[in-house]
C-alpha positions as CSV (number, residue, x, y, z in Angstrom):
1,M,34.4,81.9,91.3
2,H,36.4,85.1,91.6
3,S,40.2,85.0,91.4
4,K,41.9,85.2,94.8
5,Q,42.6,88.8,95.8
6,I,46.0,89.2,97.5
7,A,47.5,92.2,99.4
8,V,51.1,92.5,100.5
9,I,51.3,94.6,103.8
10,G,54.6,96.4,104.1
11,L,57.2,96.8,101.3
12,G,60.9,96.8,102.0
13,V,63.1,93.8,101.1
14,T,60.6,91.1,102.3
15,G,57.5,92.8,100.6
16,L,59.4,93.1,97.3
17,S,60.3,89.4,97.4
18,C,56.6,88.6,97.8
19,V,55.6,90.9,94.9
20,T,58.3,89.3,92.7
21,F,57.1,85.8,93.7
22,F,53.5,86.5,92.7
23,T,54.5,88.4,89.6
24,K,56.4,85.3,88.3
25,K,53.1,83.3,88.8
26,G,51.1,85.9,86.9
27,V,49.2,87.0,90.0
28,D,48.4,90.7,90.5
29,V,48.8,92.0,94.1
30,T,48.1,95.3,95.9
31,V,50.8,96.6,98.2
32,F,50.0,98.6,101.4
33,D,52.6,100.6,103.3
34,T,52.1,103.3,106.0
35,R,55.3,105.1,105.1
36,A,55.3,108.0,102.7
37,E,58.3,106.7,100.9
38,P,58.5,103.0,101.5
39,P,61.9,101.4,100.7
40,G,61.8,99.5,97.4
41,K,59.0,101.7,95.9
42,E,61.0,102.5,92.8
43,Q,61.4,98.8,92.1
44,L,57.6,98.2,91.7
45,S,56.3,97.9,88.2
46,S,53.5,100.2,87.1
47,Q,51.2,97.2,87.1
48,T,51.4,96.9,90.9
49,E,49.1,99.2,92.9
50,L,50.7,100.8,95.9
51,I,48.5,102.3,98.6
52,I,50.2,104.7,101.0
53,G,48.9,105.7,104.4
54,P,47.3,104.2,107.6
55,L,45.9,100.7,107.3
56,V,42.1,100.7,107.1
57,A,40.1,97.5,107.9
58,E,37.4,98.2,105.3
59,R,39.9,98.2,102.5
60,L,41.7,95.0,103.8
61,L,38.5,93.2,104.0
62,Q,38.3,93.3,100.2
63,F,41.1,90.7,100.0
64,D,41.2,87.0,100.5
65,T,44.8,86.9,101.8
66,L,47.1,89.4,103.5
67,V,50.8,88.7,103.3
68,V,52.2,90.6,106.2
69,S,55.8,91.6,106.6
70,P,57.4,90.4,109.8
71,G,58.0,94.0,111.0
72,I,54.3,94.6,111.2
73,A,52.5,93.4,114.3
74,L,49.5,91.2,113.8
75,S,47.8,93.1,116.6
76,T,47.6,96.2,114.3
77,P,43.8,96.9,114.5
78,A,43.1,96.8,110.8
79,I,44.9,93.5,110.4
80,A,43.4,92.0,113.5
81,Q,39.9,92.9,112.4
82,A,40.4,91.5,108.9
83,K,41.7,88.2,110.4
84,L,38.7,88.1,112.8
85,Q,36.4,88.3,109.8
86,G,38.0,85.4,108.0
87,V,40.7,87.0,105.8
88,E,43.8,84.7,105.7
89,V,46.8,86.3,107.3
90,I,50.2,84.8,106.4
91,G,53.8,85.8,105.8
92,D,56.6,85.2,103.3
93,I,57.8,82.1,105.1
94,E,54.4,80.5,104.7
95,L,54.4,81.2,101.0
96,F,57.9,79.6,100.8
97,A,56.8,76.6,102.8
98,R,53.7,76.0,100.5
99,E,55.9,76.2,97.4
100,L,58.5,73.8,98.9
101,N,55.6,71.3,99.5
102,T,54.9,71.1,95.7
103,S,56.0,68.3,93.5
104,Q,59.1,70.0,92.0
105,Y,60.7,70.1,95.5
106,T,59.9,66.5,96.5
107,D,63.5,65.6,97.5
108,T,64.5,68.9,99.0
109,K,65.7,69.1,102.6
110,L,64.9,72.1,104.9
111,V,66.6,73.2,108.1
112,T,64.9,75.8,110.2
113,I,66.7,77.7,113.0
114,T,65.4,80.1,115.7
115,G,66.5,81.3,119.1
116,S,67.2,84.6,121.0
117,N,70.9,84.5,120.4
118,G,73.3,82.7,117.9
119,K,70.8,81.9,115.2
120,S,72.6,83.9,112.5
121,T,75.9,82.3,113.4
122,V,74.5,78.8,113.3
123,T,72.6,79.5,110.0
124,S,75.6,80.9,108.2
125,L,78.0,78.3,109.7
126,L,75.8,75.4,108.5
127,G,75.5,77.1,105.1
128,E,79.3,77.1,104.9
129,M,79.4,73.4,105.9
130,A,77.0,72.5,103.1
131,S,79.0,74.5,100.6
132,E,82.2,72.7,101.7
133,A,80.4,69.4,101.1
134,G,79.5,70.5,97.5
135,V,75.7,70.8,98.3
136,N,73.6,73.3,96.3
137,V,72.3,75.2,99.3
138,G,70.1,78.3,99.8
139,V,70.7,80.2,103.0
140,G,68.6,83.1,104.2
141,G,65.2,84.0,105.8
142,N,65.7,86.4,108.6
143,I,69.3,87.1,107.5
144,G,70.6,87.8,104.1
145,V,68.4,86.8,101.2
146,P,64.6,86.6,101.7
147,A,63.3,83.0,101.6
148,L,61.2,83.5,98.5
149,D,64.2,84.8,96.5
150,L,66.1,81.5,97.3
151,L,63.6,79.2,95.6
152,D,65.2,77.2,92.8
153,P,64.3,73.6,91.9
154,S,68.0,72.8,91.4
155,R,68.7,73.4,95.1
156,T,68.7,70.3,97.4
157,L,69.0,72.0,100.8
158,Y,67.6,75.2,102.3
159,I,68.7,76.6,105.7
160,L,66.4,79.3,107.1
161,E,67.0,81.6,110.1
162,L,63.5,82.4,111.4
163,S,62.4,85.1,113.9
164,S,59.5,84.7,116.2
165,F,57.7,87.3,114.1
166,Q,58.0,85.1,111.0
167,L,56.9,82.0,112.9
168,E,53.7,83.7,114.0
169,T,52.3,83.6,110.4
170,T,53.8,80.2,109.4
171,E,52.1,76.7,109.6
172,S,53.4,74.5,106.8
173,L,57.2,74.3,107.0
174,N,57.5,70.5,107.3
175,A,61.2,70.9,107.9
176,T,63.7,68.0,108.0
177,V,65.1,69.3,111.3
178,A,64.3,72.4,113.4
179,T,65.8,73.9,116.5
180,I,65.3,76.6,119.1
181,L,68.9,77.3,120.2
182,N,67.9,79.2,123.3
183,V,65.3,81.6,124.7
184,S,65.9,84.8,126.7
185,E,63.8,87.9,127.1
186,D,63.4,89.8,123.8
187,H,60.9,91.7,121.8
188,L,58.7,92.3,124.9
189,D,57.5,95.5,123.2
190,R,55.8,93.3,120.7
191,Y,54.5,90.5,122.9
192,P,52.0,90.7,125.8
193,S,54.2,88.4,127.9
194,Y,57.5,86.4,127.9
195,Q,55.4,83.3,127.6
196,A,53.8,84.6,124.4
197,Y,57.2,85.2,122.9
198,T,58.3,81.7,123.9
199,D,55.2,80.2,122.4
200,A,55.9,82.0,119.1
201,K,59.3,80.3,119.0
202,H,57.8,76.9,119.7
203,K,55.7,77.0,116.6
204,I,58.9,75.8,114.8
205,Y,58.7,72.4,116.5
206,Q,55.1,71.8,115.3
207,Q,56.4,72.0,111.7
208,T,59.3,69.5,111.6
209,K,60.2,65.8,111.4
210,M,63.0,66.1,113.9
211,S,63.5,68.6,116.8
212,L,66.9,69.7,118.2
213,I,66.8,71.0,121.7
214,N,69.4,72.7,124.0
215,R,69.9,70.5,127.1
216,D,71.0,73.5,129.1
217,D,67.9,75.6,128.4
218,S,64.6,74.2,129.5
219,L,62.7,76.8,127.5
220,T,63.8,75.0,124.3
221,F,62.4,71.6,125.4
222,T,59.5,70.1,123.6
223,Q,57.3,67.0,123.8
224,M,57.5,66.7,120.0
225,M,59.3,63.5,118.9
226,P,61.7,62.4,117.6
227,Q,64.3,64.7,119.0
228,I,68.0,65.1,119.5
229,S,70.0,67.5,121.7
230,F,73.2,69.5,122.3
231,G,74.7,70.8,125.5
232,F,77.7,71.2,127.7
233,D,77.7,67.7,129.1
234,Q,78.8,64.5,127.2
235,Q,75.4,63.3,126.0
236,Q,74.7,63.2,122.3
237,Y,76.2,66.4,120.8
238,G,78.3,67.8,123.7
239,L,81.7,68.4,125.2
240,T,84.2,65.9,126.5
241,E,87.6,66.2,128.2
242,Q,90.7,64.3,127.0
243,N,94.3,64.9,127.8
244,K,93.4,68.2,129.5
245,Q,91.7,69.4,126.3
246,T,88.0,70.1,125.7
247,Y,86.6,68.5,122.6
248,L,83.3,68.8,120.6
249,S,82.0,65.3,120.9
250,F,79.2,62.9,119.9
251,E,78.1,60.3,122.5
252,G,81.3,61.1,124.4
253,Q,83.6,60.4,121.4
254,P,85.9,63.4,120.5
255,L,85.3,65.0,117.2
256,L,87.4,68.2,117.2
257,A,89.4,70.0,119.9
258,C,87.7,73.3,120.8
259,S,91.1,75.0,120.6
260,Q,91.0,74.3,116.8
261,L,87.9,76.5,116.3
262,K,88.4,80.0,115.0
263,L,85.2,80.9,116.9
264,S,85.8,82.1,120.4
265,G,83.8,81.6,123.6
266,K,81.7,78.9,125.1
267,H,78.5,80.2,123.5
268,N,80.2,79.5,120.1
269,W,81.1,76.0,121.2
270,M,77.3,75.5,121.6
271,N,76.7,77.1,118.2
272,A,79.3,74.6,116.7
273,L,77.5,71.7,118.3
274,A,74.1,72.8,117.1
275,A,75.5,73.1,113.5
276,L,77.0,69.6,113.7
277,A,73.7,68.2,115.0
278,L,71.7,69.9,112.3
279,G,74.1,69.0,109.5
280,S,74.1,65.3,110.5
281,Q,70.3,65.2,110.1
282,V,70.6,66.4,106.5
283,A,73.5,64.0,105.7
284,L,76.4,66.5,105.5
285,P,79.7,64.6,105.8
286,M,81.3,64.9,109.2
287,S,84.7,65.6,107.5
288,S,83.3,68.6,105.7
289,M,81.6,70.0,108.8
290,L,84.8,69.6,110.9
291,K,86.9,71.2,108.2
292,T,84.6,74.2,108.1
293,L,84.7,74.6,111.9
294,Q,88.5,75.1,111.6
295,T,88.2,77.9,109.1
296,Y,84.9,79.7,109.9
297,K,85.7,83.1,111.4
298,G,82.2,84.0,112.4
299,L,79.8,86.7,111.3
300,K,81.4,90.1,110.7
301,H,81.6,92.1,113.9
302,R,80.1,89.3,116.0
303,C,83.0,87.6,117.9
304,E,84.7,87.6,114.6
305,F,88.2,86.1,114.5
306,V,90.5,88.8,113.0
307,K,94.1,87.5,113.2
308,E,96.6,85.8,115.4
309,V,99.6,88.0,116.2
310,Q,102.5,86.3,117.9
311,G,100.2,83.7,119.5
312,V,97.6,86.3,120.6
313,R,94.0,85.9,119.1
314,W,92.3,89.2,118.2
315,I,88.5,89.2,118.1
316,N,86.1,91.8,116.7
317,D,82.8,92.0,118.6
318,S,81.9,95.6,117.6
319,K,78.3,94.6,117.3
320,A,78.2,94.3,121.1
321,T,76.5,97.7,121.4
322,N,75.0,97.1,124.9
323,V,76.0,95.8,128.2
324,G,74.1,92.4,127.8
325,A,76.0,91.6,124.6
326,T,79.3,92.3,126.2
327,Q,78.4,90.1,129.2
328,A,77.5,87.3,126.8
329,A,80.8,87.6,124.9
330,L,82.9,87.6,128.1
331,L,81.0,84.8,129.9
332,G,83.4,81.9,130.5
333,L,85.8,83.3,127.8
334,S,88.9,82.9,130.1
335,E,88.1,79.2,130.5
336,T,88.4,78.6,126.8
337,I,92.1,79.7,126.3
338,S,95.4,78.9,128.0
339,G,96.4,82.6,128.6
340,Q,94.6,85.8,129.7
341,V,91.7,87.7,128.2
342,H,92.2,91.4,127.4
343,V,89.2,93.6,126.6
344,I,88.6,96.9,124.9
345,L,85.3,98.8,125.8
346,G,83.8,102.2,125.2
347,G,81.7,104.5,123.1
348,D,78.3,106.0,123.7
349,G,76.6,104.0,126.4
350,K,73.1,105.4,125.7
351,G,72.5,105.9,129.5
352,A,73.3,102.3,130.4
353,D,74.0,101.1,133.9
354,F,77.7,100.0,133.6
355,S,77.7,98.5,137.1
356,E,76.2,95.4,135.5
357,L,79.6,94.9,133.9
358,S,81.5,94.7,137.1
359,D,81.2,90.9,137.6
360,A,82.2,90.1,134.0
361,L,85.2,92.5,134.2
362,S,86.3,90.9,137.5
363,E,87.0,87.7,135.6
364,V,89.3,89.5,133.1
365,A,92.8,88.7,134.2
366,G,94.5,90.8,131.4
367,Q,94.2,94.4,130.4
368,I,90.9,96.4,130.5
369,V,91.2,99.4,128.2
370,C,88.4,102.0,127.8
371,F,88.0,104.7,125.2
372,G,85.3,107.0,123.9
373,Q,82.5,109.2,125.4
374,D,81.7,106.9,128.4
375,A,85.3,105.6,129.0
376,D,85.4,106.9,132.5
377,A,82.1,105.5,133.6
378,I,83.1,102.0,132.3
379,A,86.6,102.2,133.8
380,A,85.0,102.9,137.2
381,Q,83.8,99.3,137.3
382,S,87.3,97.9,137.6
383,N,90.3,99.2,139.6
384,K,92.6,97.9,136.9
385,A,91.0,99.6,133.9
386,V,92.9,102.2,132.0
387,V,91.5,105.0,129.8
388,V,93.0,106.0,126.4
389,D,92.0,108.5,123.8
390,N,91.0,106.2,120.9
391,L,90.7,102.7,119.6
392,Q,94.2,102.7,118.0
393,Q,95.8,103.5,121.4
394,A,93.7,100.7,123.0
395,V,95.0,98.1,120.6
396,K,98.6,99.3,120.9
397,H,98.3,99.2,124.7
398,I,97.1,95.5,124.7
399,H,99.6,94.5,122.1
400,E,102.4,95.7,124.4
401,Y,101.2,93.6,127.3
402,A,99.7,90.4,125.7
403,H,101.6,87.1,125.5
404,E,101.3,83.9,123.5
405,G,98.1,82.1,124.4
406,D,96.2,85.3,125.2
407,L,93.0,86.6,123.6
408,A,92.2,90.3,123.0
409,I,88.6,91.3,122.2
410,L,86.9,94.5,121.2
411,T,83.4,94.2,122.8
412,P,82.4,97.8,123.5
413,A,79.1,97.5,125.4
414,C,78.3,100.8,123.7
415,A,77.0,102.4,120.5
416,S,79.7,103.8,118.3
417,L,78.1,107.2,117.2
418,D,80.4,109.3,119.4
419,M,83.4,108.4,117.2
420,Y,82.1,106.4,114.2
421,K,79.3,106.3,111.6
422,N,78.1,102.9,113.0
423,F,79.4,99.8,114.7
424,M,80.5,98.4,111.3
425,A,82.9,101.3,110.8
426,R,84.2,100.8,114.3
427,G,84.8,97.2,113.7
428,D,86.4,97.8,110.3
429,H,88.8,100.3,111.9
430,F,89.7,97.7,114.6
431,V,90.4,95.1,112.0
432,D,92.7,97.6,110.1
433,V,94.6,98.5,113.3
434,V,95.1,94.8,114.2
435,N,96.2,93.9,110.7
436,S,98.8,96.7,110.9
437,L,100.3,95.5,114.2
438,E,104.1,95.0,114.0
439,T,105.9,92.0,115.5
440,K,107.2,92.8,119.0
441,V,111.0,92.2,119.4
């Protein structure tokens, strides 16, 4: 019997993690990449063959297994033909799952998280909760560290963010608990239909002992049992009102006042509830989880809490580089605070239709300040908007008008390239300006 022949399709961070995984096991692999200078090429040993250029079915048919990076579509003709002729096609997450199902990981717990929005926040938040509880946890997958690089028999918990692309090639997860946080149109350039995209997400429920659904999004529902849920009402993990305050709750019993969260916005209340539900299923102490919720500032540049200045909360959402992201950040935001919302927008709109922002801006009771290349086009969506020259002036303007209980958010609805290297540089500048604000007399 010949030894199994394995090809890794696509280098980069994920491909390299696969090569390292096989190398540690003493297995030789061949790497294919269509790019002339694939990232990570210099890290390959001389023992690993790298084949550059278009994928050819005849060559792929020489292998028993193709480990395909998530950025490469399974519909690629050479891959599709190989699969049709019996070649196994999997991804790095399937390799991780098979390893986790071996005897040395018998008592290890696994949480798997997918969704169109919020999955990175929930994954990192849950990781912080586990660390606060003193758990040896590995956090990664679609964010941060590739799943295979996390493998360590001393770890007792893994938390993986998974994309629909990764789920396509995964069958063996056997997670302790899994969730689809929400589903909205995305990646329709890769899928033949919205239903196909949704179906890819739902593969996560077929590989878990417990499913967590979102009561307010029917596209997350499943017949798989057992299951638990989170949502805006008082059932299971939800919200409850008490003494004119909104609380995160379980079965109607208050757990933590939403006002004590560093995370802003109703969408982040849902992210917090999802993390609590998932953490409870892997036996994280409620005290550790609630403590983390009071300190977790969010992912950098994504509705990230920066600082409170004289009772005004400043939020960095520089990653909102399109109209939809800004709409999501502003949705219901005014209902979550006692004062007014102030907003900073602007940059390079990439030809976007800013009229779609008019409804969201009509709910902003505070200042609307626009800067950058498309400042005038955005300002035209509200008769109260003002235009300034730069981000520093925008922050200064709001600082002069804001009062205790207010919230000020940079959520540009635009790319940053008219004035900054990238959205991270824009966000970092915003943080620096806010941190330099002087107390108003």
